[in-house]
N, C-alpha and C positions, 0 to 999 in steps of 0.2 A: 356708525354713518351708512348715507345709501350711500358709493362710489360708481362713478359710470365714467368706465371704460373705452374711449373710441379708439381701436386699433388692440381686440384682446388678447393676439395670435402672434400677435410681436415679438421679438424679442425678449421685453420688458416684462411684459403683459401678462405673457405668461409665466414669469417669479412672483408679479407681484400682486393676480387675484391671490395664488395659497397664503403670503405672508401678509393682506389683508382679512380674511375668510379666518385664519387661525385664530386674528385679534379681536374676532368677533363683529366684523359688516355686514353689512350685506354689498355683495357686486355686481350687474350686470356689464357684460362690457359687450361689443362690437366685432361682429368679421363681415371679411366681404362675402363671405367665403359658403358658402351653407353642409358643407360634408366637413368643416371644424366646431360645428356646435355640436353634437356632441363634447368633443375634446374641452372644450371649457365650460363643460356642467360635471366634468370629472376633474375636473380642477378645484369645480364649486361656485359658477357661477354660472347666472339668467343671461344665454347667451342671444344676439339678436342679428338678423342678418341684416346692417345698416350698410348702408354705397355712403361715405363723407363728404359725397361730391354730389351727394345727389341732398340739397336743402330740405326739402320737403321732407321727403327720408328721416332727413335728419332730428329737423325742428317735434316729427312726429314721435321720435324715437324717446328722446331726449321728456318731452312730455307726458312720455305713457309713463317710464320711471319715475322721474317723482326724486331725485336724486339730491343729497345736499353737493352734494364738488362732482363734477366734469372734469377728466381726465382725460386731455391729447398725446394718445404716445400712437398715432398712425403715420409709417412709412410708406413705402415701397419700396426695399431694395432687398430683397430675393440678387442672387447669378452674382455672378464677379463687376470690378467697376471696370471699369475704365477708365483710369485716367484720365487717356485724350480730347476722349466727352463727357468728361466730367459732367456738365449744365447735364446729357443728355440721358445719361444715365438717374438720375436722379429728380428727373423731368414731372414725374408722378407724385412726386416726393415732394415738391415744393408745391407742389397744386395741391398737397392735403397742409403742408404747412402754411400756406393765402387762401388760398378758394374753404380747404374745407374749413380751417380755425374760422372762420368768419361765418360760416355756419353752424360750425360751437358755441361763438360768440353769441349768436341771435337767438341759438336753441338755447343757449344758459340763459340767457338776458329773460325772452321771454320767459322761462320755467320759475322764474326766484330763482334761482338756482346765484348761491353766494359766494359761490370758488372754484375757480377756475386754474390745471395749471397745465402744463406745452412739452411736450418733449421738446429740447433744445441741444445742440448741438457745443462742446466745447476746441480746443485743437486748432485744423486748420486755420477756421472761420478769427483768430484774436488776430491784430495788428503782430506785423511782420517784421518789429523794427524792437528794439532796445531793451530789455533784458528778456529773459531767455521762458522767464515765470510770471503769468497775467496774472493778476484778479476782477470779480467782478467790476472794479471800476475801470478797469483798463477799455478804451476802444475796440471795438472789429477794426477787421480791416480796413482799409480804406481804396486798399486798391489791389485788390484781390486778381491773379492771374484773370485771363481772360476767358479761357473754358468754366472757369469757379462762379464768375459772379451771380448770373441766374440764381444760384445755388446758396450764395451768400446773401444776395438780395432779398430769399424768402424767410432766410436762416430771421433776419434782423426784420423782414417784417411783423413776423411769428410775434416775437421780443417786441415790438414797440404796441403792440395792441395785444396783445395781456396785456403789459404793465398797464396801459391805459387801462382797461377794465380792475385794475388792482388783484389781478392774479400771482400767479408764480409761475416763473421758468427755469425750468435742470438741465440746465447744460449737463451734459452728459460728454466722459470722457470716450476712449474707445474704449468699448467691452468688450469681455473673452464668457473665457465660460460655456460660450455652445462647442461642441463638438461636431455637428456642422457650422463653420465658423469662415466661410468660402476662404479666409485669408488662410488659411492652415494649409492643406495640399498645396497652395502657390509657393510657400516659405520650403514645402518638404518635395519641390520638386526647384528648388535652389529659381524659382521665377519673383522673386521677391530684393533685388538687390539692393547691397549701403551704393547710395550714392554719396561720388563728391567724397566729404570728410562728416557725414553722415551724422551732421551738426545738426540739424529739426530736428525740433523736441516733437513731446508725444504724453499724453497723459494717459492713463488704464484703467478702468476699471471695471472687479468681473460683473457680470448682470445680477447676480445675493444681492451684492451691495449695493450696487444702485438701484436695485427696492426696494432695499432698505432704506436707503434717503426717501423713496419716495413715500413714504410709509410718514416714515417722522415730518416732511414736510404735508401731507393729505391733514395727519389728527395733532395735528399742530397749527392749521388754519399757515404755514405759511407766508407771506408777502413779500414781491420781489426777483434777483439771482440770485441765483444756487451752481457752484460747482460743480456738482456729480461726480470728483475724480477720485486715485489712492493717492499716498500719501509720496508718492515720488515720481516728480516729471525726469522723462529724461528725451538724451537724444538717441537717433537709429542708431547707434556707433551700439551705444547700452546695450539697448534691447531687444535686436532683430537678431545678434547674437545667438542671443543670450535665449530665444523666445526656438533657435534653431534645435538648441539642444535642445530644449525639452522637448523637443517634440520629436526624437530624431534624426535628424537632418542635416548636411555640411551643410560646413559655417555659409552666412550667403557670398555670391558672388558682388566683387565691390567694381562700377560702375564709373569711371569720370562724368561731368556737369555735363559736356558738350552729348557723347555718349546718350549720355541718358536723356537727356534733354526730346534727341533724335526719335527718341527707341520709345517713350512715353508721353514726352510732351513739357511745356513748363507746372503746368498742375501737379504731377510726383516730381519733378528736381524742387521745386519753391516749399513742398510739405514733409521733402527729408532733409532739405539744406536748413530752410527758412523758420520753419512753422513752431510756434512759444509754444510751452504746456503751461500748465494752469492748476490753478492752486485751490487746495478743499480747507483753506483756513475756517472759512463762515461760515461753509454748511456745519464744520465741525463744534463750531461754536455755536453759534444758532439752534441746528438742530438737535446738537447731544449728542453725534453720525456716527459709529463708533466701527469702523471696519474691519470685516473679517478678515481680511485677506489686502493691511495697510496696503505691499509690497505687490509692484506686479513679481518683484522677483519668487517671494511670496507662493505666490496665484499662481503665474505659470510655472513651479516646479508641482506644485498640488493642486490648483486648481484648473485642469483646463477640460475637466466631464470627461475623461477618457479621451486625450483625441491626443497619445504623446503615442508611444509607439506604435 
């Protein structure tokens, strides 16, 4: 296939391109930064400089590439997340998930591209009531914290419109495997505390495993929504102290809910006490996905890409 990846220099794009090339596919990958085109070429892709929020440029780029599938991997998540102003931290990403998606869907339709795949996220968008592990049939959270509402609305918009286009939504879990992950220095400095009982769940996925699932979804032209996470959703009380140990840090501090709310806001408290994990059963069953790192317990210990002590 000829795969057009919008957002080729992101965390997934840089892992996805080599896997596609190794399997014999042609890749066109976009970046907004001309300085990154050499890196894309080194990975085996044909680089194109495109602003995903420029509808004319996106349309022209897709038309020139004439791909078999368009993949939306565009985000703007560099730097540290401010949980008190969550939507502000995600403002550009939210535009890419709405306006950027519209431009890609229009370009794909105009060029006769039959399949669109888009990156979404699973974890905090899940409904925060009922059982602690959700699948693709469970609803998204109808009442997120105030500071997270715009970001959840953007995810909802992306998923609804990709499904209307008979495309594929890949809900990735929390990424790890990148030594430059901005969370790791925070954990090392003990600035990532356990809140309350640490009951909020997280579903993790190693970047290489996330890319391999994406390759399968592309090759099989799968349709619908898939949670791309590992086999072991877990509460913060389990994974956070273990992560600290794996990166050579002291155990995380523990804060009562009231203090964490004052320091970091409602989003941080909700994510660390109420967020639900996600099941990967559908992706494993329908895509035949096999994970190199089926649990964060193995992955944090051996798959952190030099991010340890």
